[in-house]
C-alpha positions as CSV (number, residue, x, y, z in Angstrom):
1,X,0.0,0.0,0.0
2,X,1.3,3.5,-0.9
3,X,1.2,6.0,2.0
4,X,0.9,9.7,1.6
5,X,3.9,12.1,1.8
6,X,3.4,15.1,4.1
7,X,5.1,18.4,3.0
8,X,5.1,20.9,5.8
9,X,7.8,23.5,4.8
10,X,6.8,27.2,4.4
11,X,5.9,28.9,1.2
12,X,7.2,29.5,-1.4
13,X,9.3,26.4,-1.1
14,X,6.2,24.3,-0.3
15,X,4.6,24.9,-3.7
16,X,7.8,23.9,-5.5
17,X,8.1,20.7,-3.5
18,X,4.5,19.8,-4.0
19,X,4.8,20.4,-7.8
20,X,7.9,18.3,-8.1
21,X,6.3,15.5,-5.9
22,X,3.1,15.4,-7.9
23,X,5.0,15.3,-11.2
24,X,6.8,12.2,-9.7
25,X,3.4,10.6,-9.0
26,X,3.6,10.9,-5.2
27,X,0.4,11.4,-3.1
28,X,1.2,14.6,-1.3
29,X,-0.6,16.3,1.6
30,X,0.6,19.9,1.8
31,X,0.3,21.9,5.0
32,X,2.8,24.6,6.0
33,X,3.7,24.4,9.7
34,X,5.7,27.6,9.6
35,X,5.9,31.0,7.9
36,X,9.0,33.1,7.2
37,X,8.8,36.8,8.2
38,X,11.4,39.5,7.4
39,X,13.2,41.3,10.2
40,X,14.3,44.9,9.9
41,X,18.0,45.1,9.5
42,X,20.7,47.7,8.7
43,X,23.1,46.7,6.0
44,X,26.8,47.3,6.5
45,X,28.9,49.4,4.1
46,X,29.5,47.9,0.7
47,X,33.3,47.8,1.3
48,X,33.1,46.0,4.7
49,X,32.9,42.5,3.1
50,X,34.1,40.6,0.1
51,X,31.3,38.1,-0.5
52,X,27.9,37.1,0.8
53,X,27.3,33.8,2.6
54,X,23.8,32.2,2.3
55,X,22.7,29.2,4.4
56,X,19.1,29.4,3.2
57,X,17.1,30.7,0.2
58,X,14.9,32.5,2.8
59,X,17.7,35.0,3.3
60,X,17.6,36.0,-0.3
61,X,13.8,36.0,-0.5
62,X,13.4,38.2,2.5
63,X,16.4,40.5,2.3
64,X,14.3,43.3,0.7
65,X,15.7,46.4,-1.0
66,X,18.8,46.5,1.1
67,X,19.9,43.1,-0.3
68,X,18.8,43.9,-3.9
69,X,21.4,46.7,-4.1
70,X,24.1,44.1,-3.9
71,X,23.1,42.4,-7.1
72,X,26.2,41.2,-8.9
73,X,28.2,40.6,-5.7
74,X,29.8,37.2,-5.3
75,X,28.0,34.7,-3.0
76,X,28.9,31.4,-1.3
77,X,25.8,29.2,-0.9
78,X,24.9,26.1,1.1
79,X,23.4,24.1,-1.7
80,X,22.0,24.0,-5.3
81,X,18.5,25.1,-4.4
82,X,19.8,28.2,-2.6
83,X,22.2,28.8,-5.5
84,X,19.3,28.8,-8.0
85,X,17.4,31.4,-6.0
86,X,20.6,33.5,-5.6
87,X,21.3,33.4,-9.4
88,X,17.7,34.5,-10.1
89,X,18.2,37.4,-7.7
90,X,21.3,38.5,-9.6
91,X,24.2,37.2,-7.5
92,X,27.4,35.6,-8.8
93,X,27.8,32.2,-7.3
94,X,31.4,31.7,-6.2
95,X,30.9,28.2,-4.8
96,X,28.0,25.9,-4.0
97,X,28.3,23.6,-1.0
98,X,26.9,20.1,-0.7
99,X,27.2,19.2,3.0
100,X,26.1,22.3,5.0
101,X,27.7,25.7,5.7
102,X,30.4,24.3,8.0
103,X,31.6,21.9,5.3
104,X,31.6,24.8,2.8
105,X,33.8,26.9,5.1
106,X,36.2,24.1,5.6
107,X,36.5,23.8,1.8
108,X,37.3,27.5,1.5
109,X,39.9,27.5,4.4
110,X,43.0,26.4,2.4
111,X,42.5,29.1,-0.2
112,X,41.7,31.7,2.5
113,X,44.9,30.9,4.4
114,X,47.0,31.1,1.2
115,X,45.5,34.6,0.4
116,X,46.3,35.7,4.0
117,X,49.9,34.4,3.7
118,X,50.4,36.5,0.6
119,X,49.2,39.7,2.4
120,X,45.7,39.8,1.0
121,X,44.1,39.7,4.4
122,X,41.2,37.6,5.6
123,X,38.4,36.5,3.3
124,X,35.5,38.6,4.7
125,X,32.1,37.1,4.4
126,X,28.7,38.7,5.3
127,X,26.4,36.0,6.5
128,X,22.7,36.8,6.2
129,X,20.7,34.4,8.3
130,X,17.6,33.5,10.2
131,X,17.0,34.4,13.9
132,X,17.9,30.8,14.8
133,X,21.0,29.9,12.8
134,X,23.6,27.3,13.1
135,X,26.8,28.4,14.9
136,X,29.9,27.9,12.8
137,X,33.6,27.2,13.6
138,X,35.3,29.9,11.5
139,X,38.6,28.7,10.0
140,X,41.7,30.7,10.1
141,X,41.9,33.2,7.2
142,X,38.1,33.8,7.2
143,X,36.1,36.4,9.1
144,X,32.3,36.3,9.2
145,X,29.9,39.1,10.1
146,X,26.4,37.7,10.8
147,X,23.2,39.7,10.4
148,X,19.7,38.3,11.1
149,X,17.2,39.3,8.4
150,X,14.3,36.9,8.9
151,X,12.6,34.7,11.5
152,X,10.6,31.5,11.3
153,X,7.2,31.5,13.0
154,X,5.9,28.0,13.8
155,X,2.3,27.0,13.4
156,X,0.3,24.2,15.2
157,X,-0.8,21.1,13.3
158,X,-4.3,21.7,12.2
159,X,-7.0,19.2,12.9
160,X,-7.3,18.1,9.3
161,X,-3.6,17.3,9.1
162,X,-3.7,15.6,12.5
163,X,-6.3,13.1,11.3
164,X,-4.2,12.2,8.3
165,X,-1.0,11.9,10.3
166,X,-2.7,9.4,12.6
167,X,-3.2,7.1,9.6
168,X,0.6,7.1,8.9
169,X,2.8,8.2,6.0
170,X,6.2,9.9,5.3
171,X,7.0,13.4,6.5
172,X,9.4,15.6,4.6
173,X,11.7,17.7,6.8
174,X,13.7,20.5,5.2
175,X,15.3,22.1,8.3
176,X,16.4,21.2,11.8
177,X,14.1,23.8,13.2
178,X,11.1,22.3,11.4
179,X,12.2,18.8,12.6
180,X,12.2,19.9,16.2
181,X,8.9,21.7,15.9
182,X,7.2,18.7,14.2
183,X,8.5,16.4,16.9
184,X,7.1,18.7,19.6
185,X,3.8,18.8,17.9
186,X,3.7,15.0,17.7
187,X,4.3,14.9,21.5
188,X,1.6,17.6,22.1
189,X,-1.0,15.7,20.1
190,X,0.1,12.2,21.3
191,X,0.7,11.1,17.7
192,X,2.2,7.6,17.3
193,X,5.6,8.2,15.8
194,X,5.9,4.5,14.9
195,X,3.3,5.1,12.2
196,X,5.3,7.9,10.6
197,X,8.5,7.7,8.5
198,X,10.8,10.8,8.2
199,X,12.7,11.8,5.1
200,X,15.2,14.5,6.1
201,X,17.1,16.8,3.8
202,X,20.4,16.2,5.7
203,X,21.8,14.0,8.5
204,X,21.7,17.0,10.9
205,X,18.0,17.5,10.2
206,X,17.4,13.8,10.8
207,X,19.2,14.0,14.1
208,X,17.1,17.0,15.2
209,X,13.9,15.0,14.6
210,X,14.8,12.6,17.4
211,X,14.0,8.9,17.8
212,X,10.9,6.7,17.7
213,X,9.8,7.0,14.0
214,X,8.8,4.0,11.9
215,X,11.9,4.8,9.8
216,X,14.1,7.9,9.5
217,X,16.7,8.5,6.7
218,X,18.6,11.5,5.3
219,X,18.7,12.4,1.6
220,X,22.1,11.6,0.0
221,X,22.2,15.2,-1.3
222,X,20.5,18.3,0.0
223,X,18.1,18.7,-3.0
224,X,14.4,18.3,-3.3
225,X,14.7,15.7,-6.1
226,X,16.9,13.4,-4.0
227,X,14.7,13.9,-1.0
228,X,11.5,13.0,-2.9
229,X,13.2,9.9,-4.3
230,X,14.0,8.9,-0.7
231,X,10.4,9.5,0.3
232,X,9.2,7.4,-2.6
233,X,11.1,4.4,-1.3
234,X,9.9,5.1,2.3
235,X,6.2,5.5,1.6
236,X,5.7,2.0,0.2
């Protein structure tokens, strides 16, 4: 028996995930359990950083006019989805990561140290992030200024979704914050985790979801296509 796939990420990413899932023939139940809200912020001077650092497409979508003025600046991005949004917004992609921001920084470290040894100074990155963002171990040769430009507001599981979840299926988790919120909601509603499988976009997200699920697995790459392929295997 094929079980439904539950997509709970906020818009506009939700619509993109649902469209791709339905094109793949998956039975998708879509219900955003969070919304992303911009936060007022003051941009630093144009010359205070060399490149932008994006750990989420939300930072690009909610940066407003202050961010749009930097079109054409180079950007380091966490993954291909964020890179696509950054390109559409007019940024020049310097490098795209595949294993999270920390892994991306670690890849940049040797080049940054070499630049520093030749008197070029540190690689200066401006990280635009959400209110709850992952702390980073910054390698030698790199400096990071972090500015919060959006926050995620979590929403309770509505009654219609609760009924469907009690019948089982596979839940797509796109962030560690969403994973923790969904786990908390399952506890609040006394939902049986053993009826639900979890397909997470990364190992860190899978870890944040906690134990007790029917099955939990992380996508081999942090991309919607790979995540949905994993969900397809899990929902049978």
